[in-house]
N, C-alpha and C positions, 0 to 999 in steps of 0.2 A: 439643197434644202433651201424651199420657197418659205415665203414667209408674206401672206394676206389677211388683209384686215377683214374681217367675216362683216362688218357692219356699213362697208360701205359699198353704194349702191349704183351702180354699173346702167347708163341707159344706151341709147342707139346713138346718141350726140356725141359719147364720152370716147377718147383715146383710150385702145386697147391699154390695158395698165402690167405693165413688165415687173414681176418679182424681185428683189433685190437678193442677190445668190451669195450667200457664203459660202467659201472653197472652204473643204477641211484637205488639211496637211497630208495627213493621212489619207485619202479614199485616192485609189489607183486613178480616178476617173477627173481628178484634178488636174486641172493645165497649172498648175503652182509646183515649184519644185521648193521642196525645208531644207534649206541650207545652213538654220542654225536652233539651236532649242536649250531651253536654260527655264529653271525654276526660281532664278533670280532676271528682275525686269534689266536692271544696270547693262549687262554686259548683250543685251537683244538692242539697247538703244542704241548704244555704241556701235554696236556692227550697222543698225540703222541710219546714225548719221555717216559713217562711212562711203556706203551705198548712196547715200540723198547726197554727199558730196560730188558724187561720177556722175549723176543721174539715174543712175539705176535705180526701176520703179521697180516696187516690194511694199509685204503686206508681213503685220504684225499681229497677232492672233494668237489665243491663249483657250486652251480647251481645258481649264478649269484647277490644273494643276501645273503646267510648265507654259510659258510663253515659247512662239515658236515665228521665227523669221523666212516668210517665202516671196518667191519670186518666179518669173518665165522663166521656164527654160531657157532661152535661149541666152540669157544673160546669167545663169549660170557660171560658166570658162569666167569672165569678165568679173563678177561680184566674188568669187573665190581670191584672187588674181588679186583684186585689191584688199580683201581682208587677209591676207598673208600676209600682204605688203606692210598693212598697220600692225598686225603681232610680233611683225619681226622689227618693224622700227621701234615699237614699243615695248620690245622684250627688256623686262629688267622694273618698269614704270605703270603697266597694266596691272589692278588690283582686283582681285576676284575672289567674293566670300571670305572664306575663313585661309584661304593662302595667300592674305594680301599683306602678308607680313609686317603690320604697321605695329609700331611696339604702343601698349596702350598706355592712355595718360595716370599716369602714377604719381606720386607722391615719392621723391628723392631726396635724402640728407646731403650727397655727395656736391650740390651746387654751395652746400655751408663753410666747404671745403676753400673757395672763391672770396664768400662775404665773409670770412673769419678774417679775411686783412683791412681790410676798412672799419671794422669793428673794432679788431684790435688797436688798430691804431688813434683810432678816435677816443677812447678811454684811454690811452696811453699818452697822450699829448694831452689829453683835457687832466690829468694828473698830475704833469708838470707846472710850475709855478712858470716855467717859461715856454710856455702853451701857445702862446701868439707868437713868440720867436721864430719856433717849431713849424706855424703853419705860414711865416712868411720863407721859413728856408727851404720850405715843398712846395708852395703853389706853384702855380704854372703861370711865371713871371716870363712875360715874349721877350722881353728886353736880355732878362739875362739865358732863357733858352738858345736865343739864335747866339749869345757870349760862348756857347759852347756846355751849360748845365743842363745837358740831360737828363738826368736824372728826376728832374721835376717833371718831366711827363709823364712820368710814374706817380711819383708821391704824390700830385698833386691828383691823382683819383681816390687816395685813401684819406683824404682829410676832408671836412664838411663845418659848414656856419652853427649848425645846431642839430640838437636830437631831432626836430620833423627833419631836418635834412638830409639826416642821414637814415630815419624813420621810411624815408618817404622812397629812398634808393635802395636799402634792402628789401623792401617789399618787391617791387619792382622786378628787382634784380633777381629776386630769389621765382620766382612768376617765370622769367623767361628765362631765367639758367635752369630750372625744372624743364622747361618747354625741352631745354637744347639735349639734356639727357637722356631724349629719348632716340635722338640720332648721333649724337658721338659721347664719347669719356671724358671725365672731368682734366683732364689731362689736356687733352687736344684742346677742349672750349677755354680752359683758363691760361694757355697758352697763344694761342690765336684770337683771344679777346684782350690779353696783355698786349698784343703784337700792336695792334688796331689802335686801344685807347693811348701810348703811349706816339703813334705814327699821327693819330686826330692831334693832340695835343701840340705837337710837332709845327702839322699843316696850320692849324689857327694865328700861333703863334708868328707862323712866316705871313699869313697873310690880315696879319691882325697889326693896330697900332702899338707901337711898342711898350706902352704903360697899359698893355689888357692885362688881366692877370684873375685866372680863374682855379674854384678847385672843386672837390666831388666824385661820387662814382658812377654819376649818368652818364660821362662820357662811355664807361665800360658797358652801364645800360642800353643802351643805343647802341653801340657795336655790338653786342648783342641780340638784339630784335633782329637788326639789319642779316646778321648774321643766319638766325633760326628762318627768317623772311626766303633769304635766299635757298636756304637749303628745301626746304620744304615747296618750294618752286621747282627744283629740281627732282622731287620726289611725287610730284604732283602727274597724275597718268595724263600722256600729251589727249588732246582734245583734237578730232581731225580738222575744226573748223578752226582749231589756233584762236586767236583774237585774245582780248582780254581776261578769259578763264583759265588760259594758260598762265597768266600771272596774276592770278586771283591772291595766293599768298602775299605775294612783295607788294600789289595794291592797295592792299588791305593795311600790312603794318604800314604804309608810306602813310595813308593816313593815321594812324596811331601815332605815329612819330610827327605829325603836323599836330594834332590834336590834346598831346600832354608835353610836347616840347619846346611848345612856340609860348612866351609871357613875360613877366617883368621880370628882370632880375636873372634871367636863365642864360647861358651860353648857346644862343642858337647855332652857332658855328660848329662849337664842340659838337651837340647833337644831332647833325645832319650831315656832318661831315664821319659821324663815329658812325651812323647807321649806313652812309655809300660803303664805307670800308668792309663794314660788317659783310654787308650780298659780297660784295666782291672778292671774300676770303669762304663763300660757300663751297665753291667747287672745289677747296683744299679739300675739302673733310671728308671726303671719300677714299681719297689718297691715303692721308693722313692714318684715318680708321683701318685700312686694309692693312695698312703694313707696321701700323704702329697700337692698334686698338686692344693690344694684351694687358693686363693688368701692371706688366713690368714697366712697361711706356708709359702707360696712364700715373703712375706713380714718378716715373723720372718728370713727367711734365708738371707735376701737380708743383715736386720740390723743388725744379728749377728754376719758376714763379714764384715762388718764396724765397727762397734764393737772390733773385734778380731783387725783388723789392727790399729787402735785405741787405745790399749791396746799392741799391737808390739811396734809401734812409742814411746811410753810413756818409756816404757823400755829401749829399744836405746838410751834417751836422758839423763837418771840417769848418 
């Protein structure tokens, strides 16, 4: 099909105008071979990126209802081989339309199971005349942690300076734990984040001066942010050209951690060590969910975390 401008004027000095030809992939006379067709643009663009990365010349056309990917017959075999390799490599990661399998963003109540621990301890400590004594007994004192009082690594995450400190951690914690709930059960997240937070406070004690003392649930929150970023990075469809796009959830979460995790009076080491440990635990989630994702095991995980905190606080009051 040729498109000529009827208003164009030709004279004897003008060069011959060769009209631009747009081949229809459904035309038997077309030298182009159709290899992909979709009503959605994304899978066609993904296939186009694969072919571009291999230097295969191709065209994307639109017939009014579907996007069509075509190329020359001589490149057909090599193109199909590369596309099959790409799809095989990314099996389980590629997202397509309604079959994406991505859980919807909803508001879950299960994160409250985790947040109930610091909230309960906050009001319990505040109601006691010896509340300051309990804070001193449960805070992350680096010197005492290294002397063997391991329970402080956990009890410190349940203590807060005031209502503002508590509310800030609870709101950010609920938001992050709610997003985590889309990828794993409450038992899985509680066990992994408790482990990450406890190990974080121990590592902070190890690298800090012995006078270091800290409290707050933010260690769990930043571990949750790292865990969420790691999980979403693993679930992101693999990009044929790689680069930062493949790591975009992790990069975005890191800069969010920088934005909110640095300031006067905050434990920067705890924030970023917690974030890193959360990221490192992300590959564990699919394995745990695959084996222990059933309700019985999730309930067991929640109860186990409650029991661990109860033991830790029991030891703190000796």
